[in-house]
C-alpha positions as CSV (number, residue, x, y, z in Angstrom):
1,M,-14.7,11.3,-16.1
2,S,-17.0,12.8,-13.5
3,N,-15.8,13.5,-10.0
4,I,-15.9,10.7,-7.5
5,N,-16.6,11.4,-3.8
6,I,-13.7,10.1,-1.6
7,G,-13.4,9.6,2.1
8,I,-10.1,9.3,3.9
9,M,-9.7,7.0,6.9
10,G,-6.9,8.1,9.3
11,A,-7.0,11.6,8.0
12,S,-4.9,13.1,10.8
13,G,-1.9,10.7,10.2
14,R,1.2,11.2,8.1
15,M,-0.3,9.6,5.1
16,G,-3.7,10.9,5.9
17,R,-2.6,14.5,5.5
18,M,-1.0,13.7,2.1
19,L,-4.2,11.9,1.0
20,L,-6.3,14.9,1.9
21,Q,-4.0,17.1,-0.2
22,A,-3.9,14.6,-3.1
23,T,-7.7,14.3,-3.2
24,L,-8.2,18.1,-3.1
25,D,-5.6,18.5,-5.9
26,H,-7.1,15.8,-8.2
27,P,-9.2,17.0,-11.1
28,N,-11.6,14.1,-10.9
29,A,-12.0,13.7,-7.2
30,S,-13.9,15.5,-4.5
31,L,-13.1,15.2,-0.8
32,K,-16.3,14.3,1.1
33,A,-15.1,13.0,4.4
34,G,-12.0,12.8,6.6
35,F,-12.1,10.4,9.6
36,V,-10.0,10.8,12.7
37,P,-9.9,8.9,16.1
38,S,-12.6,9.6,18.6
39,F,-10.1,11.1,21.0
40,S,-8.7,13.5,18.5
41,S,-8.8,17.2,19.2
42,L,-9.3,17.7,15.4
43,V,-12.9,16.6,15.3
44,G,-14.9,19.4,13.7
45,V,-11.8,21.1,12.1
46,D,-12.1,21.8,8.4
47,A,-10.0,19.3,6.5
48,G,-8.5,21.8,4.1
49,E,-7.6,24.3,6.8
50,F,-6.0,21.4,8.8
51,I,-3.5,20.8,6.0
52,G,-3.0,24.5,5.2
53,A,-4.9,24.3,1.9
54,G,-7.7,26.7,2.6
55,K,-11.3,25.9,3.6
56,A,-12.6,22.7,2.0
57,D,-16.0,22.7,3.7
58,V,-15.4,19.2,5.0
59,A,-15.2,18.8,8.7
60,L,-13.0,16.0,10.1
61,S,-15.2,13.5,11.9
62,I,-15.4,10.3,13.8
63,F,-16.0,7.1,11.9
64,T,-19.1,5.4,13.3
65,G,-19.7,2.6,10.7
66,A,-21.7,2.3,7.5
67,E,-23.7,5.4,8.2
68,S,-20.5,7.5,8.0
69,L,-20.0,6.3,4.4
70,A,-23.2,7.8,3.0
71,G,-22.5,9.7,-0.2
72,L,-19.0,8.2,-0.7
73,D,-17.9,6.5,-3.9
74,V,-14.7,5.2,-2.4
75,L,-13.0,5.0,1.0
76,I,-9.2,5.2,1.1
77,D,-7.7,3.7,4.3
78,F,-4.0,4.1,5.3
79,S,-4.6,3.9,9.0
80,L,-3.7,1.0,11.3
81,P,-4.4,-2.8,11.2
82,D,-6.5,-2.7,14.4
83,A,-9.3,-0.8,12.7
84,V,-9.3,-2.6,9.4
85,D,-11.9,-5.3,10.2
86,A,-14.6,-2.9,11.3
87,T,-13.8,-0.5,8.4
88,V,-14.1,-3.2,5.7
89,A,-17.3,-4.6,7.3
90,A,-18.9,-1.2,7.1
91,C,-17.8,-0.7,3.5
92,V,-19.4,-4.1,2.6
93,A,-22.6,-3.1,4.4
94,A,-22.7,0.2,2.6
95,G,-21.5,-1.1,-0.8
96,V,-18.5,1.3,-0.9
97,P,-15.3,0.2,-2.7
98,V,-12.0,0.5,-0.7
99,V,-8.4,1.4,-1.5
100,M,-6.6,-0.4,1.3
101,G,-3.1,0.9,2.0
102,V,-2.7,-0.4,5.6
103,T,0.3,-2.7,5.8
104,G,1.1,-5.3,8.4
105,L,-2.2,-7.1,8.1
106,S,-2.5,-10.6,9.6
107,D,-3.2,-13.7,7.5
108,D,-6.8,-13.6,8.9
109,Q,-7.2,-10.0,7.8
110,E,-6.0,-10.8,4.3
111,N,-8.5,-13.6,4.1
112,M,-11.2,-11.2,5.4
113,L,-10.3,-8.9,2.5
114,K,-10.7,-11.7,0.0
115,Q,-14.1,-12.5,1.4
116,A,-15.2,-8.9,1.4
117,A,-14.0,-8.6,-2.3
118,E,-16.8,-11.0,-3.2
119,S,-19.2,-8.1,-2.4
120,I,-17.2,-4.9,-3.2
121,A,-14.3,-3.8,-5.3
122,I,-11.0,-3.5,-3.2
123,V,-7.6,-2.4,-4.2
124,Y,-5.0,-3.8,-1.8
125,A,-1.4,-3.0,-2.3
126,G,1.7,-2.7,-0.2
127,N,2.8,0.3,-2.2
128,Y,0.8,2.7,-4.5
129,S,3.9,4.3,-6.2
130,T,4.0,4.0,-10.0
131,G,7.7,3.5,-9.8
132,V,7.6,0.7,-7.3
133,N,5.0,-1.2,-9.4
134,L,7.1,-0.8,-12.5
135,S,10.0,-2.1,-10.4
136,L,8.0,-5.3,-9.6
137,N,7.8,-6.1,-13.3
138,L,11.6,-5.5,-13.7
139,L,12.2,-7.8,-10.7
140,A,10.1,-10.6,-12.1
141,T,11.8,-10.4,-15.4
142,T,15.3,-10.5,-13.9
143,A,14.4,-13.3,-11.5
144,K,12.9,-15.4,-14.3
145,V,16.0,-15.0,-16.5
146,L,18.6,-15.6,-13.7
147,G,16.7,-18.2,-11.7
148,L,18.6,-19.7,-8.9
149,D,22.0,-18.8,-10.4
150,A,21.6,-15.5,-8.5
151,D,21.6,-15.0,-4.8
152,V,18.9,-12.5,-3.9
153,E,19.1,-10.0,-1.1
154,I,16.6,-7.3,-0.3
155,I,17.5,-4.2,1.8
156,E,14.8,-1.7,2.8
157,H,15.0,1.6,4.7
158,H,12.2,3.4,6.4
159,H,11.7,6.1,9.0
160,K,12.0,5.2,12.7
161,H,8.3,5.6,13.3
162,K,7.3,2.7,11.0
163,L,5.6,-0.1,12.9
164,D,5.8,-3.1,10.5
165,A,9.0,-4.8,9.4
166,P,9.7,-5.8,6.7
167,S,7.6,-3.3,4.9
168,G,4.7,-4.2,2.6
169,T,6.7,-3.0,-0.4
170,A,9.7,-5.2,0.5
171,L,7.4,-8.2,0.8
172,M,5.8,-7.4,-2.6
173,M,9.3,-7.3,-4.1
174,A,10.2,-10.6,-2.5
175,K,7.0,-12.2,-3.7
176,S,7.7,-11.0,-7.3
177,V,11.1,-12.7,-7.2
178,A,9.8,-15.9,-5.6
179,D,6.8,-16.2,-8.0
180,A,9.1,-15.7,-11.0
181,R,11.4,-18.5,-9.8
182,G,8.6,-20.8,-8.9
183,Q,9.3,-20.7,-5.2
184,S,7.1,-20.5,-2.1
185,L,7.9,-17.1,-0.4
186,K,7.3,-18.6,3.1
187,T,10.0,-21.2,2.7
188,A,12.5,-19.0,0.7
189,L,12.4,-15.9,2.8
190,V,15.2,-15.4,5.5
191,H,15.0,-12.4,7.8
192,G,18.5,-11.2,8.6
193,R,21.2,-13.6,9.5
194,Q,23.1,-14.7,12.6
195,G,25.0,-17.8,13.6
196,A,27.5,-19.9,11.7
197,S,25.5,-21.5,8.9
198,K,26.1,-21.0,5.1
199,R,23.6,-19.4,2.8
200,S,21.2,-21.9,1.3
201,E,20.5,-22.0,-2.4
202,G,17.3,-20.1,-3.3
203,E,17.2,-18.0,-0.1
204,I,15.7,-14.6,-0.5
205,G,17.4,-12.5,2.2
206,M,15.4,-9.7,3.9
207,H,17.0,-6.8,5.8
208,A,14.9,-4.0,7.4
209,I,16.6,-0.8,8.4
210,R,14.8,1.9,10.5
211,G,16.0,5.3,11.3
212,G,15.5,9.1,10.9
213,E,12.8,10.3,8.6
214,I,13.5,8.1,5.5
215,V,10.4,8.0,3.4
216,G,11.2,4.6,1.8
217,E,14.2,3.0,-0.1
218,H,14.3,-0.5,-1.5
219,T,17.1,-2.3,-3.2
220,V,17.1,-5.8,-4.5
221,E,20.4,-7.3,-5.3
222,F,20.9,-10.3,-7.7
223,I,24.4,-11.5,-6.8
224,M,26.2,-13.8,-9.2
225,N,29.8,-14.9,-9.6
226,G,31.4,-11.9,-11.4
227,E,28.6,-9.4,-11.4
228,I,25.8,-7.9,-9.4
229,I,22.5,-6.5,-10.7
230,E,20.8,-4.0,-8.4
231,I,17.3,-2.7,-8.8
232,T,16.6,0.3,-6.5
233,H,13.6,2.5,-5.8
234,K,13.7,5.6,-3.7
235,A,10.7,7.5,-2.6
236,M,11.4,11.2,-2.0
237,S,7.9,12.2,-0.8
238,R,4.9,10.5,0.7
239,M,2.9,12.4,-1.9
240,T,4.0,9.8,-4.4
241,F,2.0,7.2,-2.6
242,A,-1.0,9.5,-2.0
243,T,-1.3,10.4,-5.6
244,G,-1.2,6.8,-6.6
245,A,-3.9,5.9,-4.0
246,V,-6.2,8.6,-5.4
247,R,-5.5,7.3,-8.9
248,A,-6.5,3.8,-7.6
249,A,-9.7,5.2,-6.1
250,N,-10.7,6.7,-9.5
251,W,-10.1,3.3,-11.1
252,V,-11.7,1.1,-8.5
253,S,-14.9,3.2,-8.5
254,Q,-15.6,1.8,-12.0
255,Q,-14.8,-1.9,-11.3
256,P,-17.0,-4.9,-10.3
257,A,-16.5,-6.7,-7.0
258,G,-13.1,-8.3,-6.7
259,L,-9.7,-8.0,-5.1
260,Y,-7.2,-5.9,-7.2
261,D,-3.7,-4.5,-6.7
262,M,-1.8,-1.5,-8.2
263,Q,-0.6,-3.7,-11.1
264,D,-4.3,-3.9,-12.1
265,V,-4.7,-0.2,-11.7
266,L,-1.7,0.6,-14.0
267,G,-2.5,-2.1,-16.5
268,L,0.8,-3.8,-16.0
269,K,-0.5,-7.4,-15.7
270,E,-0.1,-9.7,-18.6
271,P,-3.4,-11.1,-20.0
272,T,-4.3,-14.5,-18.5
């Protein structure tokens, strides 16, 4: 496979720095652009020197629209929801595929991605970890076998800086359970509990914990009379997500227009 030219949106952020490193480390990827906010003091700084990886001959720059995407094969975006609409519009105009890792998108923004995917290839996932995506398959199998005989509770931990709750990963896990049980996630999901009412049959409980510098931990409990099954994933480093995103970028660069997820990238979906 020949090298693909990758641009990183939000390059100065926590995940952005990891994505810069993962792209520089990948044998089939070349870093061609790193975009930072217009107010950033990092504009003009070499992307490799910024992360301590040596000179990369790529200066961090301000994203100004489709013209900024010239020469790119894929754009990876792990920035913030506020900028997503303009970023995707520019990618559509330039015909550049996107790996979208921004979580906390609104329903309107998700619909916008679906519309954009009619023109370009987009990978949109709440989590780019291989382990998490394998866990989704395990969750679906467990939920299908147990059905409503098990009460399901999801507990997720993240660092205190995370903006969205529940996390995109926790919602992916909840959806895997709901879909396998033939439920609507919107009606089954219960966020925390208070008051004096009993648990309803089929509820999927969701509990978001924030503190310290936890990278990401997710546990799904299937609670039955006499036994409990727990499926847990713990991320020890953000590099796990960055490596997966670069893997997704290599994959999506070869795909026709459409909306994909990490299950597609890893070949985990059953043929339809």
